[in-house]
C-alpha positions in Angstrom: 0.0 0.0 0.0 1.2 3.5 -0.9 0.3 6.2 1.6 0.4 10.0 1.0 1.0 11.8 4.4 0.3 15.6 4.6 1.6 17.3 7.8 -0.7 20.4 8.2 1.1 21.8 11.2 2.5 25.4 10.8 5.5 24.2 12.9 6.4 21.7 10.2 9.0 19.1 11.0 9.5 20.4 14.5 5.8 19.9 15.4 3.9 17.6 17.8 2.1 16.4 14.7 5.4 15.2 13.3 6.1 13.2 16.5 2.7 11.4 16.4 3.0 10.7 12.7 6.4 9.1 13.2 5.0 6.4 15.4 2.0 5.8 13.3 4.2 5.4 10.2 6.7 3.2 11.9 3.8 0.7 12.5 2.5 1.2 8.9 5.8 0.5 7.2 6.4 -2.6 9.3 4.3 -4.5 6.8 6.4 -5.5 3.7 5.4 -3.6 0.6 4.0 -0.6 2.4 5.5 2.8 1.7 4.7 6.5 2.2 5.5 10.0 1.0 5.5 12.8 3.5 4.8 16.4 2.6 4.9 19.6 4.8 1.9 21.8 4.1 3.6 24.8 5.7 5.5 25.5 2.5 4.0 26.3 -0.9 6.1 23.7 -2.6 5.0 21.1 -0.1 1.4 21.8 -0.8 1.8 21.7 -4.5 3.8 18.5 -4.4 1.1 16.9 -2.2 -1.7 17.9 -4.5 0.2 16.5 -7.5 0.8 13.2 -5.8 -2.8 12.9 -4.6 -4.0 10.5 -7.3 -0.9 8.3 -7.4 -1.4 6.6 -4.0 -3.8 4.2 -2.4 -4.6 6.3 0.7 -4.1 9.8 2.1 -3.5 10.9 5.7 -4.0 14.6 6.5 -2.7 15.4 10.0 -2.9 18.7 11.8 -3.2 20.4 15.1 -6.4 22.1 16.4 -5.8 25.7 17.4 -8.7 26.9 19.6 -11.2 24.7 17.9 -10.1 25.6 14.3 -7.8 23.9 11.8 -4.8 25.8 10.4 -5.3 27.9 7.3 -2.7 25.9 5.4 -4.9 22.8 5.8 -8.0 24.7 4.5 -5.9 25.9 1.5 -4.7 22.4 0.8 -8.3 21.0 0.9 -9.4 23.7 -1.5 -6.5 22.9 -3.8 -7.9 19.4 -4.1 -11.0 20.7 -6.0 -9.8 19.4 -9.4 -10.0 15.8 -8.0 -13.7 16.2 -7.1 -15.6 13.2 -8.4 -12.6 11.7 -10.2 -12.8 7.9 -10.6 -10.2 6.0 -8.5 -9.6 8.7 -5.9 -7.6 7.4 -2.9 -9.1 6.6 0.5 -8.9 9.6 2.9 -8.3 9.7 6.6 -7.3 12.3 9.1 -5.3 12.9 12.3 -6.2 15.7 14.7 -4.1 16.6 17.7 -5.0 19.2 20.3 -3.5 20.8 23.4 -6.9 20.5 25.2 -7.3 17.0 26.7 -11.0 16.6 26.3 -12.3 14.7 23.3 -15.1 17.2 22.9 -12.7 19.7 21.3 -12.1 17.5 18.3 -15.5 15.7 18.1 -17.4 18.4 16.1 -14.8 18.4 13.3 -15.3 14.8 12.4 -18.6 15.2 10.5 -17.1 18.0 8.5 -14.1 15.9 7.5 -16.3 12.9 6.7 -18.5 15.2 4.5 -15.4 16.6 2.8 -14.2 13.1 1.9 -17.6 12.3 0.5 -17.8 15.5 -1.6 -14.4 14.8 -3.0 -15.4 11.3 -3.9 -12.9 9.6 -1.6 -13.6 6.6 0.6 -13.5 7.8 4.2 -11.3 5.7 6.5 -11.8 7.6 9.8 -10.2 10.2 12.0 -7.5 9.8 14.6 -8.1 12.2 17.5 -5.7 12.8 20.4 -5.9 15.6 23.0 -3.5 16.8 25.6 -0.6 16.9 23.2 0.9 20.3 23.7 4.2 20.0 25.5 4.7 16.4 24.6 8.0 17.1 22.9 9.5 18.4 26.2 8.4 15.3 28.2 10.6 12.2 28.8 9.8 9.5 26.3 8.6 7.0 29.0 5.7 9.4 29.9 4.2 8.8 26.5 5.3 5.2 26.0 1.8 3.9 25.9 0.6 6.5 23.5 3.4 5.9 21.1 2.8 2.1 21.2 -0.9 2.7 20.5 -0.1 4.8 17.5 2.3 2.3 16.2 -0.2 -0.5 16.6 -2.9 1.6 14.9 -0.5 2.2 12.0 0.4 -1.4 11.7 -3.2 -2.4 11.7 -4.0 0.0 8.9 -1.0 -1.2 6.9 -2.3 -4.8 7.2 -6.0 -4.3 6.7 -6.5 -0.8 5.2 -8.8 0.3 8.1 -8.3 2.0 11.4 -9.1 -0.1 14.5 -12.2 1.5 16.1 -11.4 0.4 19.6 -7.9 2.0 19.4 -9.5 5.2 18.0 -11.8 5.4 21.0 -8.9 4.8 23.4 -6.8 7.6 21.8 -9.7 10.0 21.9 -10.4 9.4 25.5 -13.3 11.0 27.5 -15.4 13.8 26.1 -15.0 15.7 29.4 -12.3 15.4 32.1 -13.3 14.8 35.7 -12.8 17.7 38.2 -10.0 15.7 39.9 -8.3 15.1 36.6 -8.5 18.8 35.7 -7.0 19.9 39.0 -4.2 17.4 38.6 -3.5 18.5 35.0 -3.6 22.2 36.0 -1.1 21.6 38.8 1.3 19.6 36.6 1.1 21.9 33.6 1.8 25.0 35.8 4.6 23.4 37.7 6.3 21.6 34.7 5.4 23.6 31.7 3.5 26.9 31.7 5.2 28.6 34.7 8.5 27.4 33.4 7.8 29.0 30.0 6.7 32.2 31.6 9.9 32.4 33.7 12.1 31.7 30.7 10.4 34.6 28.8 10.5 37.0 31.7 6.7 37.1 31.9 6.0 35.2 35.2 5.4 38.4 37.2 2.8 39.5 34.7 0.8 36.2 34.5 -2.3 37.8 36.0 -2.1 41.0 34.0 -5.4 42.3 32.5 -4.2 44.9 30.0 -7.7 45.3 28.4 -9.7 45.5 31.6 -11.6 48.8 32.1 -10.0 51.2 34.5 
């Protein structure tokens, strides 16, 4: 199977999306005969090359981060650039990967019907959407913290490489709960402030201004 992979993160190769894709693709290419082409949508040449390669593969994976409940503009541009393929016979299967900094599955849930409709309008078989929250900061964490996540992504990729479909149970596991419990939220807030956000604020000389309200009325 030949897979076209489109990284829709504005951060490109240094993104969290790249990290997640790496483990999925490691599983996918474990099956003999499987191969992939990876394009970065944050460059004009990357988008053009991805569009040109669209009809030369068996399946396409479009991966991107969710920024405050919206996909990046470069992903929207790429989707519009695929218009010439609308209704074309033999279009490849289409699937998506969405990662978000917010941990709740509710942040990515409402985008799934849109992506499924997009695949249908383009005339591509829809293979599903991988959704994973709580990803921001993952690159700064020790690898053992995310060992289970990486193993799940690799297993998901291997399964797709063998069967051409995404395991629904694994998709649900990766998505997690629609809402976090109050206890989980308290724990995540404490950990993020102690190990990530406060550290970033201090590094950038902004810690003393973390409660500033510059637009509040006098």
